[in-house]
N, C-alpha and C positions, 0 to 999 in steps of 0.2 A: 422625717416628715414629706420627703420626697414622692413618697407611695401612691400619695394622696391625690385624687383626681383633679381636675381645674375646679369645679363646682363646689367641692369638698373644703379646698383651697381657701375659695373666696367666700363661703359660710362662715370657715373658722377665721379669717379676717373680719366678717363682718359681726362677729361676736368678741372682737376686743374691747370695745367702747363697753358692754356690759360685763366682761370681766375686770374692767379698770374701775368700774364703779363698786362692782363686788369687794375687790380691794379696798377702796375709798373706805367703803362701809364697814368693813374689817379694821380697819386703822383707827377709825372713829368709835366703833366698840371697844377697840384696848385702850384708846387712852382715858375714855370713859369711866370703864369699869377697874382700868391700873390704880384710880385712885384708892382704893381701900383698900388693896396691896400693897402698892410702894407710894405713900403721901408724898405726894408734891413734888416727885423725881420728873415727871410729863408733863406738868401744869404749863411750863414754856415752849413746849414742843409744839410746832405749827405744821399740822398734817399736809394740807394742802398744798403749802409753799414748795417743796421739791417737783409734786405733781403739774402744780401752774408754770414752773418753768420747762417742764418735759414736754407738756402739751403745745408750750410756744415754741420750743426747739422743735420737735420732733412730727409736728402735727401740722395739715394746713389752715386756715384761718376758720373756714364754719367747721370742721368738726372738732376742733380742739374748744372753740366757744360752746359749740352746744353742751361737750362733754363737761366744760367747767362752768357752765351755768348750771347743769342739773346737779353736780357734786358741790359745788358752792351753795346751793338751795338746800341740800342735804346736810352740809354742814352747819349752816344757818339755825336751821332745824333742830340740831344738837345742843346749840349753844344757846348763853343767854343774852347772847346780843339781838340789838333790833334787824328783824328780818331785811335782807338785802344789803346788809354793811359789807357783811366779806362777801358777797357777789362781787360788790364794787370794788374792796380791797383786790380780791383776785384777779378782777378783770384788766385791773391796771397793772400789775404784774405779769398777765397772761401779754399783754400789746407791749410790754416789756422785753420781755424774752422774745417775742416777734421780729422786734424791731434787731435787737440784739443775736438774734441767730445770724443774721446778712452780716455780722462783725467777728464775733466769735460762736463757733458751731462748739457746743461742748460734746466732745465726743472723748476726749482722755480722759483720764479719772483725775488729773490736776485739772484740768477746763473744767470740770464738774464741780470740784468741791469749790475753786474760785468765784465760779458762779452761784453759786447756793451762800457762800459766805457773803459775797457783795448784796444780794436779794435780802439775806436775812438783816444784815445792816440796814439795808432802804427799808425793811419791813418795821424797822424801831422808827424809825421817822415818819412812814407812812399809816399805819394804824390810828396815831392818833388823829392823825388829820382826818382819815375817814370815819372815826369815833365825832368827832366836831361836827361833819354834816348830817348826823342823825342824833345829837344833841347829847352825846354821852361826852363824858372826858376819862383819858388816860393820859395819866402823869407822863410825861416825855423824859424830863430830868431826874428820876429817880434811879437807886443802885438797882431798884425789881426790874425796872425795865430794861436798863442796859446789863444785865447779869451776864458775867463769862460763860457761867456753867448754860445759860440759854442760848447763847449764841454759839457755842461749842457744839452743844446737843441736837440744835437744827440742823448744822451745818455736817453733824456724822450720821445724823439719824435722815437727814436728808439725802444724803450721797446712798447712802443704803435704800431707802426708796426709790431713786432714782435708776440705780440697778435694779431692783427688784421689777421696777416697769419695763424697764430695758431688757429683760429677760421676759417678762409676758408678752412683751412684743414679740421675739424669737419664737414664742410657744405659739401664738397667733398669727406668724406668717406677716405681721404687719411691717411695712416698707415705708420707713418714713419719706413724705415727699422731697424735701430737702436730699437725701441719701441718693434718689435717682437723679437729681438735679446736678449734685454736684460729683457725680459718679464715685461714690464710695465703693471701698472693695469690700462690704459686709453683704454685699448685692447675693 
């Protein structure tokens, strides 16, 4: 990518949000169509959770917020939840990831896995609270809600989703603002 001119690099970097949205759309399509092929394996998978963590860790506030609002609305349109419930739910985690980025910048595989697992556990508590705001009910203290398989699935698939977005950022030459601030060696 070093052979590109500066205006071509800027164009490629500006298309990052489009590629990320296409990636989210592909994940939504995969999850919704896999139900017929692999029944109930991916029903507990939270697609946008690692993407929200990545946006909170690797994007500045306004860019991450705009991408999150669009993708969260896209996810809400493809779910049976009330419109806006998932947007509110993911906004909380976005701001959580923004704050945590100043304490723990998830860069090593272990820190990414730990952060995704922590947020997955917190999501089991926050989702029923967000559902209550929209007059929906999700039972918190059930085995189905706290399934070990769902926690493990979200952590493992979330880690690979996080890595895939990192690869997408490298392809589109997107440098996280915190890498510039912290003087990361991946520049």
